[in-house]
KERO-428232 format. One record per atom (N, C-alpha, C): residue in one letter; x negated, y, z. Coordinates in steps of 0.2 Angstrom, whole numbers, plus 2048, in hexadecimal, padded with zeros to 3 digits. Atoms other than C-alpha are relative to their C-alpha. Layout:
BEGIN
aXYZ;...
//
This chain:
BEGIN
m7FF8077FD;m82B82B7AA;m808800801;p7F98017FF;p83D8247AB;p802801807;t7FD7FE7FA;t8488297B9;t8007FA805;r8008067FB;r84A8177C0;r7F97FF803;i8078017FD;i8378157C1;i7FE805805;k8017FA7FB;k8358267C9;k8037FF807;d7FD8027FA;d8428217D6;d7FD7FB803;f8048057FD;f8398117D9;f7FA802803;y8067FD7FD;y82981A7DC;y801803806;e7FE7FC7FA;e8318257E8;e8027FB806;l7FE8057FB;l8388167F2;l7FA7FD802;v8078037FE;v82680E7F2;v7FD805805;y8037FB7FC;y82081F7F9;y803800807;e7FD8007F9;e82D81E807;e7FE7FB804;v8028067FC;v82880D80C;v7F9801802;v8077FF7FE;v81581180C;v7FF805805;a8017FB7FB;a818820816;a8027FD807;c7FE8047FA;c81F814824;c7FA7FC803;v8068047FE;v80F80A825;v7FC803806;p8037FC7FB;p80880E836;p7F88007FF;k808800800;k7F5812838;k7FE7FA803;g8038067FE;g7EB80383B;g8037FA7FD;k7FC806803;k7F77F8831;k7FF8017F8;v800800807;v7F77F381F;v8067FC7FD;t7FB804803;t8047EC813;t7FE7FE7F9;t802802807;t8047E4802;t8058037FB;y7FC7FE805;y80B7E97F1;y8067FC7FF;g7FB805800;g8157D97F1;g805801805;a7FB8007FA;a81D7DC802;a8048077FF;i7FC7FA801;i8227EE7FD;i8057FE7FA;a7FB802805;a82A7E77ED;a8067FC802;e7FB8047FE;e8337DA7F6;e805804805;y7FB7FC7FC;y83A7E6803;y8058047FC;l7FC7FC804;l8407F17F5;l8057FC7FB;g7FC804804;g8497E27ED;g7FE7FE7F9;q803801806;q83D7E07DF;q7FA7FB800;k806805800;k8337D17E3;k7FE7FE7FA;g803802806;g8277CD7D6;g7FE8077FC;s8027F9803;s8247E07D2;s7FA803804;a8067FD7FC;a8147E27DC;a7FC8057FC;r8047FC804;r80B7E97CD;r8038077FF;l7FD7F9801;l8187F77CB;l7FF804807;v8027FD7FA;v8157FB7DE;v7F98037FF;g8077FE801;g8037FC7D9;g7FF8067FC;w8007FA804;w8068087CB;w803806803;a7FD7FA7FD;a8118137D6;a7FA803805;l8067FE7FB;l8028147E3;l7FB8037FC;n8057FD804;n7F68187D5;n8038077FE;a7FD7FA802;a8028267CF;a800805806;v7FF7FC7FA;v80482D7E1;v7FA805801;h8067FB7FF;h7F28357E1;h8018067FC;q7FF7FA805;q7F88417D3;q804805803;h7FB7FB7FE;h80584A7DD;h802800807;r7FE8017F9;r8068447EF;r7FA7FF804;t8068017FC;t7F98457FD;t8027FD807;d7FE8027FA;d80483F80B;d8027F9801;i7FF807800;i80682D806;i7FA7FC802;p8068047FE;p7FA82180F;p7FF7FA7FB;a801805805;a7F68177FF;a7FB7FB802;h8068047FE;h7E6810807;h8037FA804;r7FD8057FC;r7F2805812;r8037FA7FC;v7FC806805;v7F87FA803;v7FA7FD7FD;v805804803;v7ED7EC7FE;v8037FA7FC;n7FD805804;n7EF7DC7F4;n8027FA805;r7FD8057FB;r7F77CC7FC;r7FB7FC804;n8068037FD;n7E67C6801;n7FC805805;g8037FB7FC;g7E17D680A;g7FA8037FC;l8067FC804;l7D57DC7FC;l8028077FE;l7FF7F9802;l7D37EE7F8;l8008017F8;t800800807;t7D87EC7E6;t8028077FD;g7FF7FA802;g7DE7FE7E5;g7FB805801;k8057FB7FE;k7CE8067EA;k7FE8047FB;h8037FC805;h7C980C7D9;h8058057FE;h7FC7FB802;h7D88177D8;h800806805;f8017FB7FB;f7D28227E6;f7FA8047FD;p8067FC803;p7C68317E2;p7F97FD801;n8068037FE;n7B88287EA;n8017F8801;p7FE8077FF;p7B88147E9;p7FF7FE807;n8018027F9;n7B28137FB;n805803804;q7FB7FC7FC;q7C081F801;q8057FB803;m7FB8047FD;m7CD811804;m7FD7FC806;q8038047FA;q7C180780F;q7FF805805;q8017FB7FB;q7BC817818;q806801804;l7FA7FF7FD;l7CE81B81C;l8027FB804;l7FE8067FC;l7D280A822;l7FB7FF806;e8058017FA;e7C280982D;e801806805;n7FF7FB7FC;n7C781A834;n8067FE805;e7FA8027FC;e7D781183A;e7FF7F9804;k8028067FC;k7CD803842;k8017F97FC;i7FF806804;i7D07F6834;i7F97FF7FD;k806802802;k7C07ED830;k8007FD7F9;v800802807;v7BC7EA81D;v7F97FE7FF;v806803802;v7AE7DF817;v8017FE7F9;d800802807;d7AB7DD804;d8078017FD;n7F97FF802;n7BC7E5800;n8057FC803;q7FB8057FD;q7C57D980B;q801802807;i7FE7FE7F9;i7CE7DE81B;i7FF7FA804;i8018067FB;i7C87D382A;i806800804;n7FA8027FC;n7D67CB834;n8068047FD;f7FA7FD804;f7E37D0826;f8067FF804;e7FA8027FD;e7F17C782F;e801805806;k7FF7FB7FA;k7EE7D283F;k8028077FE;h7FE7F9802;h7F07E2835;h8068017FB;f7FA800805;f7FE7DD829;f806803803;w7F97FD7FE;w80E7E782B;w8047FF7FA;n7FC803805;n81C7DF822;n807805800;p7FA7FC800;p82A7EC81C;p8067FC800;v7FA804800;v8367DE81A;v8037FF807;i7FE8017F9;i8367DB82D;i800807803;e8007FA7FC;e8317EC833;e8058057FE;l7FB7FB802;l83E7F6829;l8067FD7FF;r7FA803802;r84C7EA828;r806803802;n7FA7FC7FE;n8587F5832;n8008077FD;h8007F9802;h854804828;h8048017F9;
//
């Protein structure tokens, strides 16, 4: 993997590690925070790769812009993402976070002074 992509992945992991329990963010919000607006898919690829070598990154807290659990198939068990979110008191129905706006954590706002 090229160094620049590897470095980008590490930046993604740093942001995801900041997402508090009971909150979620989106691939696009992370990309925007990192100055790569339009690179939501690259953020998704980074999170797909995280399972191979890191267990401390709460990838289950990252969903698509509509609050859908689009990354659930990258977990060892396809129900694991929903289970982890529900353990944090986030209700999920049909792979959709209920009251998504209430649970949304925006790194552009929350990390702007970092």
